[in-house]
Each structure stands twice: as structure tokens, then as C-alpha cells.
C-alpha positions in Angstrom: 0.0 0.0 0.0 1.7 3.2 -1.1 0.7 6.2 1.0 2.6 8.7 -1.2 4.6 10.3 1.7 8.0 8.9 1.1 10.0 6.0 2.3 9.9 6.6 6.1 6.2 7.1 6.2 5.8 4.1 3.9 7.5 1.9 6.5 5.4 3.3 9.4 2.2 2.9 7.2 3.1 -0.7 6.4 3.8 -1.6 10.0 0.5 0.0 11.1 -1.4 -1.8 8.4 0.1 -5.2 9.3 -0.7 -4.5 13.0 -4.3 -3.7 12.2 -4.6 -6.8 10.0 -3.3 -9.0 12.8 -5.7 -7.5 15.3 -8.6 -7.9 12.9 -7.6 -11.6 12.2 -7.5 -12.3 15.9 -10.9 -10.8 16.4 -12.3 -12.8 13.5 -10.8 -16.0 14.9 -12.4 -15.3 18.3 -15.8 -14.6 16.7 -15.5 -17.8 14.6 -14.8 -19.8 17.8 -17.8 -18.3 19.5 -20.0 -19.1 16.6 -18.7 -22.6 16.5 -19.6 -23.0 20.2 -23.2 -21.8 19.5 -23.5 -24.1 16.5 -22.4 -27.0 18.7 -25.0 -26.0 21.3 -27.8 -25.9 18.7 -26.8 -29.4 17.5 -26.6 -30.8 21.0 -29.0 -33.4 22.4 -31.6 -32.8 25.1 -29.4 -34.6 27.7 -26.5 -32.3 27.0 -28.8 -29.2 27.3 -30.2 -30.6 30.5 -26.7 -31.0 31.9 -25.9 -27.4 30.9 -29.0 -26.2 32.6 -28.1 -28.1 35.8 -24.6 -26.7 35.9 -25.9 -23.2 35.4 -28.6 -23.6 38.1 -26.0 -24.9 40.5 -23.8 -21.8 39.8 -26.8 -19.5 40.3 -27.7 -21.2 43.6 -24.1 -20.9 44.8 -24.0 -17.3 43.8 -27.2 -16.6 45.7 -26.0 -18.4 48.8 -22.7 -16.4 48.7 -24.6 -13.2 48.4 -26.9 -14.2 51.4 -23.8 -14.8 53.5 -22.3 -11.5 52.6 -25.5 -9.7 53.5 -25.6 -11.6 56.8 -22.1 -10.4 57.6 -23.0 -6.7 57.0 -21.9 -6.4 53.4 -23.8 -4.1 51.1 -24.2 -1.3 53.7 -21.9 1.5 54.9 -22.0 1.7 58.7 -20.0 2.6 61.7 -17.8 -0.4 62.7 -18.9 -0.6 66.3 -22.6 -0.2 65.4 -22.3 -2.9 62.7 -20.9 -5.5 65.1 -23.4 -4.8 67.8 -21.3 -2.5 70.0 -22.0 1.2 70.7 -19.8 3.9 69.4 -21.0 6.4 72.1 -20.4 4.2 75.1 -17.0 3.0 74.1 -16.0 -0.3 72.7 -12.9 -1.9 71.5 -12.5 -0.7 67.9 -9.4 -2.7 67.3 -11.1 -5.9 68.4 -14.1 -5.2 66.2 -11.8 -4.3 63.3 -10.0 -7.6 63.5 -13.1 -9.7 64.0 -14.7 -8.0 60.9 -11.6 -8.4 58.8 -11.5 -12.2 59.6 -15.1 -12.6 58.3 -14.6 -10.6 55.1 -12.3 -11.2 52.2 -12.6 -7.6 51.1 -13.1 -4.6 53.3 -13.0 -0.8 52.9 -12.3 1.1 56.1 -12.8 4.8 56.3 -11.0 6.5 59.2 -12.8 9.8 59.7 -13.4 12.7 62.1 -16.9 14.3 62.3 -15.3 17.7 62.3 -13.5 17.2 59.0 -15.7 18.4 56.1 -14.0 16.4 53.4 -15.1 13.2 55.3 -18.7 14.0 54.4 -17.9 13.6 50.7 -16.4 10.2 51.5 -19.5 9.2 53.5 -21.8 10.0 50.6 -19.6 8.2 48.0 -19.1 5.1 50.2 -22.8 4.9 51.0 -23.5 4.9 47.3 -20.8 2.3 46.5 -21.7 -0.2 49.3 -25.0 -1.6 47.8 -23.3 -1.9 44.4 -20.5 -4.1 45.8 -22.0 -6.7 48.2 -18.7 -8.6 48.0 -17.0 -5.9 50.0 -17.6 -4.8 53.5 -17.7 -1.0 53.9 -17.2 0.4 57.4 -16.2 3.7 59.0 -14.1 4.3 62.2 -14.4 7.6 64.1 -11.0 8.6 65.4 -12.1 11.9 66.9 -11.5 10.8 70.5 -8.7 8.3 70.0 -6.5 10.2 72.4 -9.2 10.1 75.1 -8.7 6.5 76.0 -8.8 7.2 79.7 -12.3 8.6 79.5 -13.6 5.6 77.6 -14.4 7.7 74.5 -15.1 6.3 71.1 -11.4 6.0 70.4 -10.8 2.9 72.5 -8.7 0.7 70.3 -8.8 3.3 67.4 -5.5 4.8 68.6 -3.9 1.3 68.2 -5.2 1.0 64.6 -4.2 4.6 63.8 -0.7 4.0 64.9 -0.2 0.5 63.5 -1.8 1.3 60.1 0.0 4.7 59.8 -3.1 6.8 59.5 -2.0 10.4 59.5 -4.4 12.4 57.3 -8.2 12.5 57.6 -10.0 11.1 55.8 -8.1 7.9 55.1 -9.3 4.9 53.2 -7.9 1.4 53.6 
């Protein structure tokens, strides 16, 4: 294919054309493979189709069971960590203990360390509250670190100070 722009541009044009041709051939092969699979499915017997239905039904049941377990463990909602495990954020509670118990039950977890007095935390609250129902495979929790220095008074920071130090939380808001 002569582009009419000289030898260097001709080399680049040939390389581009061959790359596009290879990509197109790869897509065509993938589509042909997919069509062959559908053709084989149309030609299959009733027993093969029944086996396919049974496998798909088992997958759907397993998926529904997994989703039910996630929802039982508090997935799908964005909540305060202590409130979501049955403690009370206002009367103290061991945040670190609740954090580790929750982490053991969930493969995926998003933790928002926040202070009620920090305005940018409100934007995170809204965004995480929107994300939580869309991702039931992930546990979304928030930890208030406002009183984590007031451990003597039994404030909401009991155990939060330990997490803040061990996880290196310096700036609010922080997501892990």
C-alpha cells in the first residue's frame, strides 16, 4: 500500500497496516470460535442441554448463597464499625477488636477513618454509602478517630488509637 509520503512514512504505514490486519484476524478467529460454540450448542441433544441447565442452576444457587452470606455479615451497607458489630460507638467499645473480627469474616473490606469535624469526610461518606450496595462482595465500614487520644475517658477512640498507629493513619480522611 503506497501512502505517497516517502520511504519513512511508507515503513510506518506498512507496520500500522500489518498490526491492524493481525488484530482484525485475531478478532475474527475469536468470533468464529464463539459461533462454533453456539453451533455445537444448537446441535446438542436434550441430555446435553439438561446437563448445561443443571450446571448453570448450581452456579446460580451458589452465587445466591454467597450473596446471602455477605449480607448476613453486614456487606452491602456502609456503617460505623462498632454499630455494625453490635457495639455502641458512644459508650466505648474496642474498635481494634471489632476491626480484626470483621476483617476475619470478610475477604474484602474498605475502612474509612474519619473525624466528624473534617468536612471532606462528608464527601467520602456519601460516596461510600453509594458504593456499598453496588458491591456486596466488599464490607464498607467507618471508624471515628475523633477521640482516639481520650482512651482514659472511655471515649469512642478505645482501640482506634492502636489502629491509627499501626496502620500509619496520618491524614483525615483515610481509606484502607
